[in-house]
C-alpha positions as CSV (number, residue, x, y, z in Angstrom):
1,M,-3.9,-156.1,-43.9
2,T,0.2,-156.3,-44.8
3,L,2.8,-153.4,-45.3
4,E,5.0,-155.7,-46.6
5,G,7.8,-153.7,-48.6
6,K,6.7,-150.8,-46.8
7,V,9.4,-148.7,-45.3
8,A,8.6,-146.5,-41.8
9,L,10.3,-144.4,-39.4
10,V,9.5,-144.2,-35.9
11,A,10.8,-141.4,-34.3
12,G,10.6,-141.9,-30.6
13,A,10.4,-145.8,-30.6
14,T,12.4,-146.2,-27.1
15,R,9.5,-147.0,-25.3
16,G,5.6,-146.0,-24.8
17,A,3.6,-145.3,-27.5
18,G,6.6,-145.3,-30.2
19,R,7.7,-148.9,-28.9
20,G,4.1,-150.3,-29.6
21,I,3.5,-148.2,-33.3
22,A,7.1,-149.7,-34.1
23,V,6.2,-153.1,-33.1
24,E,2.7,-153.3,-34.9
25,L,4.5,-152.0,-38.0
26,G,6.6,-154.8,-37.3
27,A,4.3,-157.5,-37.2
28,A,2.7,-156.2,-40.4
29,G,5.6,-156.6,-42.1
30,A,7.3,-153.2,-42.7
31,T,10.6,-152.5,-42.3
32,V,11.2,-150.1,-39.4
33,Y,14.0,-147.7,-38.8
34,V,13.9,-147.4,-34.8
35,I,14.8,-143.9,-33.8
36,T,14.9,-141.0,-31.1
37,G,17.6,-143.5,-29.7
38,R,18.9,-141.3,-27.2
39,T,18.7,-144.2,-24.8
40,T,20.6,-147.4,-26.4
41,R,22.4,-150.4,-24.4
42,A,25.4,-148.0,-24.3
43,H,24.3,-144.8,-23.6
44,Q,21.4,-143.7,-21.7
45,S,19.3,-140.4,-21.6
46,E,18.5,-137.9,-19.2
47,Y,15.7,-140.5,-18.8
48,A,18.0,-143.0,-16.7
49,R,15.3,-145.8,-17.7
50,P,16.0,-149.5,-18.9
51,E,14.4,-149.3,-22.2
52,T,16.9,-149.3,-25.2
53,I,16.3,-148.5,-29.1
54,E,17.9,-151.8,-29.5
55,E,15.1,-153.8,-27.3
56,T,12.5,-152.0,-29.4
57,A,14.1,-153.2,-32.9
58,E,14.5,-156.6,-31.5
59,L,11.0,-156.6,-31.0
60,V,10.2,-155.3,-34.6
61,S,11.9,-158.2,-36.0
62,A,10.5,-160.9,-33.7
63,Q,7.0,-159.7,-35.1
64,G,7.9,-160.3,-38.8
65,G,9.4,-156.8,-39.7
66,H,12.9,-155.5,-39.6
67,G,13.9,-153.5,-36.7
68,I,16.8,-151.3,-37.3
69,A,17.9,-149.4,-34.4
70,V,19.6,-145.8,-35.1
71,Q,20.7,-143.5,-32.0
72,V,19.3,-140.3,-33.2
73,D,19.3,-137.1,-31.1
74,H,16.3,-135.3,-32.9
75,L,17.3,-131.7,-31.7
76,V,20.5,-132.3,-33.6
77,A,19.8,-131.3,-37.2
78,E,22.9,-132.9,-38.8
79,D,22.2,-136.5,-37.3
80,V,18.4,-136.0,-38.7
81,R,20.1,-135.1,-42.0
82,K,22.4,-138.3,-41.9
83,L,19.7,-140.3,-41.0
84,V,17.4,-139.8,-44.1
85,D,20.2,-139.8,-46.2
86,R,20.9,-143.6,-44.8
87,I,17.3,-144.6,-45.4
88,R,17.4,-143.2,-48.8
89,A,20.9,-144.9,-49.7
90,G,20.0,-148.1,-47.9
91,Q,16.1,-148.5,-48.9
92,G,15.6,-145.8,-51.5
93,R,12.1,-144.9,-50.2
94,L,9.9,-143.7,-47.0
95,D,6.3,-145.0,-46.4
96,V,5.8,-143.9,-43.1
97,L,6.9,-141.3,-40.9
98,V,5.8,-141.2,-37.5
99,N,6.9,-138.1,-35.0
100,D,6.5,-139.6,-31.6
101,I,9.2,-137.6,-30.4
102,W,8.8,-136.3,-26.8
103,G,11.1,-136.8,-23.6
104,G,9.0,-134.2,-21.3
105,E,7.5,-136.4,-18.5
106,K,10.5,-135.4,-16.2
107,L,9.9,-131.7,-17.3
108,F,6.3,-130.8,-16.9
109,E,5.0,-129.3,-13.3
110,W,0.9,-130.4,-12.8
111,N,-1.3,-127.3,-12.7
112,K,1.6,-124.8,-12.4
113,P,1.0,-121.5,-13.9
114,V,4.0,-120.0,-16.3
115,W,5.1,-117.8,-13.5
116,E,5.8,-120.8,-11.6
117,H,6.7,-123.5,-13.6
118,E,10.3,-124.2,-14.1
119,L,11.3,-122.1,-16.7
120,T,14.4,-123.8,-18.1
121,N,12.4,-127.1,-18.0
122,G,9.1,-125.7,-19.7
123,L,11.4,-124.2,-23.0
124,R,13.3,-127.8,-22.9
125,M,9.8,-129.3,-23.2
126,L,9.0,-126.9,-25.9
127,R,12.2,-128.0,-27.9
128,L,11.6,-131.5,-27.4
129,G,7.9,-131.7,-28.3
130,I,8.0,-128.9,-30.9
131,D,11.2,-128.6,-32.4
132,T,12.4,-131.9,-33.0
133,H,9.0,-132.7,-35.2
134,L,9.6,-129.9,-37.1
135,I,13.3,-130.9,-37.7
136,T,12.6,-134.4,-38.7
137,A,9.8,-133.3,-40.7
138,H,12.1,-131.0,-42.7
139,Y,14.6,-133.7,-43.9
140,A,12.0,-136.7,-43.7
141,L,9.3,-135.7,-45.8
142,P,10.8,-134.8,-49.1
143,L,11.9,-138.8,-49.4
144,L,8.2,-139.3,-48.1
145,I,6.8,-137.6,-50.9
146,E,8.7,-139.2,-53.8
147,R,6.0,-141.9,-54.0
148,P,2.4,-141.0,-53.7
149,G,0.7,-142.4,-50.5
150,G,3.0,-141.5,-48.4
151,L,1.6,-141.5,-44.5
152,L,2.9,-138.5,-41.7
153,V,1.7,-139.4,-38.0
154,E,2.3,-136.8,-35.6
155,V,1.4,-138.5,-32.0
156,T,0.3,-135.9,-29.6
157,D,-1.6,-136.3,-26.2
158,G,-5.6,-135.4,-26.5
159,T,-7.5,-134.9,-29.5
160,A,-8.0,-131.4,-30.8
161,E,-11.6,-131.1,-29.5
162,Y,-10.7,-132.3,-26.2
163,N,-7.5,-130.0,-26.1
164,A,-9.6,-127.0,-27.6
165,E,-11.8,-126.7,-24.4
166,H,-9.6,-128.5,-21.3
167,Y,-6.1,-126.9,-20.0
168,R,-3.5,-129.3,-20.3
169,L,-1.6,-129.0,-16.7
170,S,0.6,-126.0,-17.5
171,P,1.3,-123.5,-20.4
172,F,4.1,-125.3,-21.4
173,Y,2.7,-128.7,-21.7
174,D,-0.6,-127.4,-23.0
175,L,1.6,-125.2,-25.9
176,A,3.8,-128.7,-27.0
177,K,0.6,-131.0,-27.2
178,V,-2.1,-128.3,-29.3
179,S,1.0,-127.3,-31.5
180,V,1.7,-131.0,-32.7
181,T,-2.2,-131.1,-33.4
182,R,-2.1,-127.6,-35.6
183,M,1.4,-129.0,-37.1
184,A,-0.4,-132.1,-38.4
185,W,-2.8,-130.0,-39.8
186,A,-0.5,-127.7,-41.8
187,H,1.6,-130.6,-43.3
188,A,-1.5,-131.9,-44.5
189,K,-1.8,-128.7,-46.6
190,D,1.8,-129.4,-48.2
191,L,1.8,-133.0,-48.5
192,A,-2.1,-133.5,-50.2
193,P,-0.5,-132.2,-53.7
194,H,1.7,-135.1,-53.9
195,G,-0.3,-137.4,-52.9
196,A,0.4,-138.0,-49.1
197,T,-1.5,-137.8,-45.9
198,S,-1.3,-136.0,-42.5
199,I,-2.9,-136.6,-39.2
200,S,-2.4,-135.9,-35.9
201,L,-2.7,-139.2,-33.4
202,T,-3.3,-139.5,-29.9
203,P,-3.6,-142.6,-27.5
204,G,-6.1,-142.9,-25.2
205,W,-4.4,-143.4,-21.2
206,L,-1.8,-145.0,-22.0
207,R,-0.4,-148.4,-19.9
208,S,3.3,-147.2,-21.0
209,E,6.2,-148.6,-19.1
210,M,6.0,-145.5,-16.8
211,M,2.7,-145.2,-16.4
212,L,2.3,-148.6,-15.1
213,E,5.5,-147.8,-12.6
214,A,3.9,-144.5,-11.4
215,F,0.6,-146.7,-10.4
216,G,3.0,-149.6,-9.0
217,V,1.6,-152.1,-11.0
218,T,2.6,-154.1,-14.2
219,E,1.0,-155.2,-17.6
220,D,0.0,-159.1,-16.0
221,N,-2.0,-157.1,-13.0
222,W,-2.8,-153.9,-14.1
223,R,-6.3,-154.3,-13.0
224,D,-5.6,-153.8,-9.6
225,A,-4.6,-150.1,-10.0
226,T,-8.5,-149.7,-10.4
227,A,-8.8,-150.2,-7.1
228,K,-7.6,-146.9,-6.6
229,V,-8.3,-145.3,-9.5
230,P,-11.3,-146.8,-11.0
231,H,-11.3,-144.8,-13.8
232,F,-8.1,-146.5,-15.2
233,V,-10.0,-149.3,-16.7
234,I,-9.9,-147.6,-19.5
235,S,-6.4,-147.6,-20.2
236,E,-4.8,-149.0,-23.3
237,T,-1.7,-150.8,-23.9
238,P,1.0,-149.0,-26.2
239,R,0.1,-151.6,-28.8
240,F,-3.2,-150.3,-29.5
241,I,-1.8,-147.1,-30.8
242,G,0.4,-148.9,-33.1
243,R,-2.2,-151.1,-34.5
244,A,-4.4,-147.8,-35.2
245,V,-1.3,-146.7,-37.1
246,A,-1.1,-150.2,-38.7
247,A,-4.2,-150.0,-40.2
248,L,-4.0,-146.4,-41.4
249,A,-0.9,-147.3,-43.7
250,A,-2.6,-150.2,-44.9
251,D,-5.7,-148.4,-45.9
252,P,-5.7,-147.2,-49.7
253,D,-8.4,-144.6,-48.8
254,R,-6.2,-142.9,-45.9
255,L,-6.2,-139.4,-48.0
256,R,-9.8,-139.3,-46.5
257,W,-8.3,-138.4,-43.2
258,N,-5.8,-136.0,-44.1
259,G,-5.5,-133.1,-41.8
260,Q,-7.7,-134.5,-39.1
261,S,-7.1,-135.1,-35.6
262,L,-7.6,-138.5,-35.2
263,S,-7.7,-141.3,-31.6
264,S,-6.5,-144.8,-31.3
265,G,-10.1,-145.6,-29.6
266,G,-11.8,-143.4,-32.4
267,L,-10.0,-145.7,-35.1
268,A,-10.5,-149.6,-33.7
269,Q,-14.3,-148.4,-34.2
270,V,-13.5,-147.6,-37.8
271,Y,-10.9,-150.6,-38.6
272,G,-12.4,-152.9,-36.2
273,F,-9.2,-153.8,-34.3
274,T,-8.7,-154.6,-30.8
275,D,-6.4,-154.2,-27.9
276,L,-4.0,-157.2,-26.5
277,D,-6.7,-158.9,-24.7
278,G,-9.3,-158.2,-27.1
279,S,-11.0,-155.2,-25.7
280,R,-11.3,-151.8,-27.6
281,P,-11.0,-148.9,-25.2
282,D,-12.3,-145.9,-26.3
283,A,-10.8,-143.4,-23.6
284,W,-11.6,-140.0,-25.1
285,R,-15.2,-140.8,-24.9
286,Y,-14.8,-140.9,-21.3
287,V,-12.2,-138.7,-20.2
288,P,-14.6,-135.3,-20.0
289,E,-17.0,-137.2,-17.9
290,V,-13.9,-138.7,-15.3
291,Q,-12.7,-134.8,-15.3
292,D,-16.8,-133.7,-14.2
293,A,-16.3,-136.8,-11.4
294,G,-13.7,-135.0,-9.8
295,K,-10.9,-136.8,-11.1
296,P,-7.6,-135.8,-12.2
297,A,-8.2,-133.9,-15.5
298,D,-5.6,-135.3,-17.4
299,V,-5.0,-139.0,-17.9
300,T,-2.2,-139.6,-20.5
301,G,0.7,-137.4,-19.3
302,Y,3.2,-140.9,-19.4
303,R,3.7,-141.5,-22.9
């Protein structure tokens, strides 16, 4: 599997799933523009976390790709337009667009009805989780469709099947995540005539930097967390969803997935890739059972 000569824009690659996707695209040989860098070594976003887009770019290059860190706020339309102009001028093409922009981990409130949830935070969450994706698609998709075979990946939380029957934390979070899935379906209608593919993709129980921190463990000793939460055993690294995206991007028959809601675990069963430890977790097969057992209904909040 190789993506030599392909150009990818990963919007939202500072940490978590976006970083994992960028790194695995790099491992497959792609030139990866690492975006959504509101957090750089010189500037922190409101997250106030240590991860930076420069680090992600270096990880991409270390894997054999070409990582290019660009600071962009995807809520600022002019910044996104300039980014796409830069890709056009520098590369002349865009083969893969990954919309993993989020930023809502510190904004959502668990199990709060709309009248109890902080309104400002809820509305900000919708802007970060929906508007950013639309703004980026508006400017980037015209370049993507200039060559047949382009791929758009809208990253969300939960499969369409799961989200259709389960309430996701709060009305704001629920709407943000369901909207991205519908967005991918809608884009599929517009992209199909151009030979391009649009899908929504969810990781499983993601061992992101923020999730590991919340459980008080590291990637080296993450299994220690199963002593308190046994179901954490079905979790996965951010590189697992990265391998899902790389497999899709390298599949010449990927148009068969157009408009579908997919998961990292589900695609692993099709393409045969594994996580870094050789396992093949498939969290969404088990999440309903976890919920029925009285455990927390939501397992993936920290992307």
